[in-house]
C-alpha positions in Angstrom: -24.2 4.6 -43.4 -26.3 2.2 -41.5 -26.4 1.8 -37.7 -24.5 -1.5 -38.0 -21.6 0.1 -40.0 -21.5 3.0 -37.6 -21.4 0.6 -34.6 -18.5 -1.3 -36.3 -16.4 1.9 -36.7 -17.1 3.0 -33.2 -16.0 -0.5 -32.1 -12.8 -0.3 -34.1 -11.9 3.1 -32.6 -12.6 1.8 -29.1 -10.5 -1.3 -29.9 -7.5 0.9 -30.8 -8.0 3.0 -27.6 -8.3 0.0 -25.3 -5.3 -1.7 -26.9 -3.2 1.4 -26.4 -4.2 1.7 -22.8 -3.6 -2.0 -22.0 -0.2 -2.1 -23.7 1.0 1.0 -21.9 -0.4 -0.5 -18.6 1.6 -3.7 -19.1 4.8 -1.7 -19.8 4.3 0.4 -16.7 3.7 -2.7 -14.6 6.8 -4.5 -15.9 8.9 -1.4 -15.1 7.4 -1.2 -11.6 8.0 -4.9 -10.9 11.5 -5.2 -12.3 12.8 -1.7 -11.9 15.7 -0.5 -9.8 13.3 1.0 -7.2 11.7 -2.3 -6.5 15.1 -4.0 -6.1 16.0 -1.4 -3.5 12.7 -1.9 -1.7 13.2 -5.7 -1.6 16.7 -5.3 -0.2 15.4 -2.9 2.5 12.6 -5.3 3.4 15.1 -8.0 4.3 17.0 -5.8 6.8 16.5 -6.8 10.5 17.1 -4.5 13.4 20.0 -5.4 15.7 18.0 -4.2 18.7 15.5 -6.6 20.3 13.3 -6.3 23.4 14.0 -8.7 26.3 10.4 -8.6 27.4 7.1 -8.0 25.5 5.8 -4.4 25.4 2.6 -3.7 27.2 0.0 -1.7 25.3 -2.2 0.4 27.6 -5.5 1.8 26.4 -8.0 3.9 28.3 -11.1 5.7 27.4 -10.6 9.4 28.1 -13.8 11.2 27.1 -17.2 10.5 25.6 -18.1 12.9 22.8 -21.3 12.6 20.9 -21.7 8.9 21.8 -18.2 8.2 20.4 -15.4 7.1 22.7 -12.0 8.7 22.2 -9.2 6.3 23.2 -5.8 7.4 24.4 -3.2 4.8 23.6 0.3 4.7 25.1 3.1 2.3 24.9 5.2 2.2 28.1 8.7 0.8 27.6 11.3 1.1 30.2 14.8 1.8 28.8 16.1 -1.2 30.8 13.9 -3.5 28.7 15.7 -2.6 25.5 18.9 -4.7 25.2 21.4 -2.3 23.6 
């Protein structure tokens, strides 16, 4: 068996392997896109909360400590219960 024949057989075996991987990948992707779970995700994504804020929320950040030349930032969102229209 020459190198060319050996290379051809290795290529045929690799072709079968890659075809199997690609076909199963397509099946899995089609199942993920058109499956029941994706339909439920799409329906949930369209839901809108009935609660809305009357005023924008202020985001307050402050640097609390410096550790090894890195700043640790504490973040807090302050919302008054009166701002939420229930």
